C-alpha positions in Angstrom: 131.0 134.9 93.4 128.1 132.4 93.7 128.5 129.5 95.4 127.9 127.0 92.5 126.8 124.3 95.0 123.7 126.0 94.9 123.7 124.5 90.8 125.6 121.3 92.0 122.4 119.3 90.8 122.1 121.2 87.4 125.7 121.3 86.3 125.7 117.5 86.6 124.1 116.9 83.4 126.1 117.3 80.0 123.9 119.3 78.9 124.8 122.3 81.3 127.9 121.9 83.1 130.2 124.1 84.3 130.7 125.6 81.2 126.8 126.4 80.3 126.7 127.6 84.4 129.2 130.3 83.2 126.8 131.3 80.2 123.7 132.0 82.1 125.7 133.7 84.6 126.4 135.9 82.1 123.3 135.9 80.2 120.5 139.4 80.8 117.0 138.0 80.4 114.0 140.5 80.5 111.1 139.3 81.8 107.8 140.7 80.2 105.0 140.4 82.5 105.1 138.9 86.1 101.9 137.6 85.8 100.3 133.7 86.1 103.4 133.3 82.9 106.2 135.7 84.9 105.8 133.9 87.7 107.3 130.3 87.4 109.6 131.8 84.6 111.1 134.5 87.0 111.2 131.6 89.9 113.1 128.9 88.1 115.5 131.2 85.7 116.6 132.8 89.2 116.4 129.6 91.0 118.9 128.7 87.7 121.7 131.2 88.1 120.8 133.6 85.6 122.6 136.4 86.1 120.4 139.6 85.4 117.0 139.2 84.9 115.1 143.1 83.8 111.2 142.6 85.1 108.6 144.4 82.9 105.3 144.9 84.7 103.3 148.2 85.1 100.6 146.0 87.3 99.6 146.0 91.2 99.3 142.5 92.8 95.0 142.5 93.1 93.7 139.3 95.4 92.5 137.7 92.3 96.2 137.1 90.8 97.0 135.0 94.5 95.7 131.2 93.3 97.6 131.2 90.3 100.8 133.4 91.1 102.7 131.9 93.7 105.4 134.3 94.2 103.0 137.1 95.7 101.1 137.0 99.2 98.5 138.4 100.8 100.8 141.5 102.5 101.6 142.1 98.7 98.3 143.2 97.5 98.3 146.7 96.1 102.0 146.8 95.7 103.8 146.8 91.7 104.4 143.2 90.6 107.3 144.2 89.1 108.9 145.4 92.4 107.5 142.7 94.9 108.7 139.8 92.0 112.0 141.4 92.2 112.1 142.1 96.0 111.0 137.9 96.4 113.8 136.9 93.6 116.4 138.5 95.4 116.2 136.3 98.7 116.5 133.4 96.3 120.6 133.9 95.0 123.0 135.9 93.2 120.8 136.9 90.3 121.1 140.8 89.9 116.8 141.8 89.4 115.8 145.3 87.9 112.2 146.1 88.3 110.9 148.3 85.4 107.0 149.5 86.6 106.5 151.5 82.5 104.2 149.5 80.0 106.1 147.3 77.2 104.4 149.1 74.4 105.5 150.6 71.1 107.1 153.7 72.9 109.3 151.5 75.1 109.8 148.5 73.5 113.1 149.6 71.1 115.0 150.6 74.6 114.2 147.9 76.7 114.7 144.6 74.1 118.2 146.5 73.3 120.5 145.3 76.3 119.4 142.0 77.1 120.3 138.8 75.3 116.8 136.8 75.5 113.4 138.4 75.7 110.3 136.6 77.6 106.8 137.1 76.1 104.8 136.6 79.2 102.0 139.4 78.8 98.3 139.1 78.1 98.4 141.0 75.3 98.3 140.3 71.6 99.7 143.8 71.0 102.4 143.6 73.2 103.1 139.9 72.0 103.5 141.3 68.5 105.1 144.7 69.4 108.1 141.9 70.9 108.5 139.5 68.6 108.9 142.7 65.7 111.2 144.2 67.6 113.6 141.3 69.0 113.0 140.2 64.8 114.7 143.3 64.2 117.7 143.1 66.4 118.2 139.5 65.8 117.4 138.5 69.8 115.6 135.2 71.2 111.6 135.6 72.0 110.3 133.0 74.1 106.5 133.4 73.7 103.8 131.9 75.4 100.0 131.9 76.4 97.1 130.6 78.5 93.9 130.6 78.7 91.3 128.0 80.4 92.6 124.9 80.3 95.3 125.3 77.6 98.1 127.4 76.6 101.0 127.0 74.2 104.8 128.2 74.3 107.2 129.0 71.4 110.2 130.0 70.7 110.7 132.8 68.2 113.4 135.0 66.3 116.7 135.0 67.1 117.5 133.5 63.1 113.7 131.3 63.8 110.9 133.2 62.2 108.5 135.6 63.5 105.9 135.2 65.8 104.1 136.6 62.6 104.9 134.0 60.3 103.1 131.3 62.8 99.9 133.7 63.8 99.5 136.0 60.9 96.2 136.8 61.3 93.9 137.3 65.0 90.9 135.5 65.8 88.0 137.1 65.9 87.6 137.2 69.6 90.6 137.7 71.7 89.8 136.3 75.6 92.0 137.4 78.8 92.0 135.7 82.0 89.9 138.5 83.2 87.3 137.8 80.8 87.5 133.8 80.5 89.2 132.3 83.4 92.2 130.4 83.8 93.1 127.5 86.2 96.5 128.0 87.9 98.6 124.9 87.5 97.9 126.0 84.0 99.9 128.8 83.9 102.3 126.8 86.1 102.8 124.0 83.6 102.8 126.5 80.5 105.2 129.2 82.3 107.5 126.2 83.6 108.1 125.5 79.5 108.7 128.7 78.8 111.2 129.0 81.6 112.8 125.6 80.3 112.8 126.9 76.6 114.8 130.1 78.1 117.2 128.0 79.5 117.6 125.6 76.7 117.8 129.0 74.3 120.6 130.6 76.5 122.4 127.5 76.8 122.4 126.9 73.2 121.0 123.4 72.5 120.7 122.7 69.0 119.5 119.4 69.2 117.0 120.5 68.2 117.3 124.4 69.3 113.9 125.6 70.9 114.0 128.0 68.4 111.3 127.6 66.1 109.3 124.9 67.7 106.2 125.1 69.7 104.3 123.2 72.4 100.5 123.2 72.5 99.0 121.8 76.3 95.7 120.8 76.4 95.9 120.4 80.5 91.7 119.2 80.3 92.5 116.0 78.5 96.4 116.1 79.2 97.1 116.1 75.5 100.3 117.8 74.4 101.5 118.5 70.6 104.9 119.7 69.2 105.7 121.0 65.9 108.4 122.5 64.5 108.4 125.8 62.2 111.7 126.8 61.0 110.1 127.0 57.4 107.3 129.4 57.9 107.8 132.4 55.5 107.3 135.9 57.2 104.5 137.7 56.2 104.3 140.1 53.1 102.0 143.0 55.0 102.9 143.5 58.5 100.8 146.1 60.1 102.6 147.6 62.8 101.8 149.2 66.2 102.7 152.5 66.1 103.6 154.6 69.8 101.5 157.6 70.8 104.4 160.4 69.6 104.1 158.4 66.2 100.4 159.6 65.2 101.4 163.0 65.1 103.7 161.9 61.9 100.7 159.8 60.9 98.2 161.1 57.6 94.9 159.8 58.7 94.1 158.4 62.0 91.0 157.2 62.9 89.8 156.3 66.3 87.9 153.4 66.3 86.9 153.7 70.6 83.4 155.8 71.4 83.3 158.5 73.1 81.9 156.9 76.3 85.0 154.6 76.3 87.2 157.5 75.0 86.3 160.9 76.0 89.8 161.9 74.3 91.0 160.3 71.2 94.7 159.1 70.6 95.3 161.9 68.6 93.9 165.3 68.4 93.7 165.1 64.6 92.0 161.7 64.6 88.5 161.3 63.2 86.2 159.1 64.8 84.0 155.6 63.1 83.1 152.8 65.1 84.4 149.5 63.8 80.9 148.7 61.9 80.9 151.8 60.3 84.3 151.8 59.0 83.7 150.7 55.7 81.8 153.6 54.7 84.1 156.3 56.2 86.0 159.0 54.3 89.3 157.5 54.3 91.7 157.9 51.4 92.5 154.9 50.0 96.3 156.1 48.7 96.9 157.9 51.6 98.3 155.6 55.4 96.1 155.2 57.7 96.6 154.3 61.4 93.7 152.7 63.2 93.2 153.5 67.0 91.7 151.5 69.9 92.5 149.9 73.6 94.0 146.8 73.3 94.5 146.6 69.1 91.6 143.8 68.2 89.6 146.1 66.6 91.3 148.3 65.0 93.3 144.7 63.5 89.9 144.1 62.5 88.6 147.0 60.9 92.3 146.9 59.1 90.8 143.3 57.9 88.0 145.2 56.5 89.5 148.0 55.0 92.4 145.8 53.2 89.5 144.2 51.6 88.7 147.3 49.9 91.8 148.2 48.6 93.3 150.2 51.2 97.3 150.8 51.4 99.6 150.9 54.1 98.0 150.3 57.3 99.2 150.9 60.9 97.6 150.0 64.0 97.7 151.8 67.6 96.4 149.6 70.6 95.9 152.2 74.2 96.7 149.4 76.5 100.4 149.2 74.7 101.9 152.4 73.2 
């Protein structure tokens, strides 16, 4: 049984109390991503007494992670992030922590989301974010999703009765940078991750004045300027391009591999036809048959989908090899 004196300072709050602490102890949270955002989320959730946490991350600790991922030290380089984080969290209290080294993707999302009460999206992948949002919307589970890059970031509460991520971000930018390609400052992910943990706790505790769900916070940490808006009335998009698993590609009538041979010698599917993104408009594609567009991150597939949709293509789905 947990030593409640550990939580004395938070149970003093009328917004928590012993009843709220019991709700946290009974909760099961899935945290997807144990990197810059995931580290503060995991630390604060475990320290707050969340009863069960599942960490899902296939990556390993690298030296370049350490400036913004304080759960890890030099001795952890080369270790599984999920396993190293779980080991560190076990020393913080009675939280039951499970490490899952699988990749979150279209083939694993349903199983991963089903047993939990709330999902945290701390992944550095827009494809993973959309897959999680689709799954949480379908299962009625809250999703606390965040992103941080450079000197700014956002965190929002989606699904679970609120609009999905797609309702707020129905389309993608032309370019999708990552921390590895564009850089990030450690305190930026720390700040956004702490806000993400606060939204998780508020949702688990049932705060409704206001609820964290249906709210987004954007932080410019160069100018130290926050902005907040609510999106309860945002409509779900009429057209949704879902991400498929690799196994599902076998049943698709048209599969287009957008990666060149030099990038991916093997196409995503045996019956895939290769076409570079710049040639997609002229590719021999039956406009009346469903088509699945394949690339590594999903960004090229999304852009190609916009091109085909403008030409009248119906029934578009996507495959991202990095989130299969």
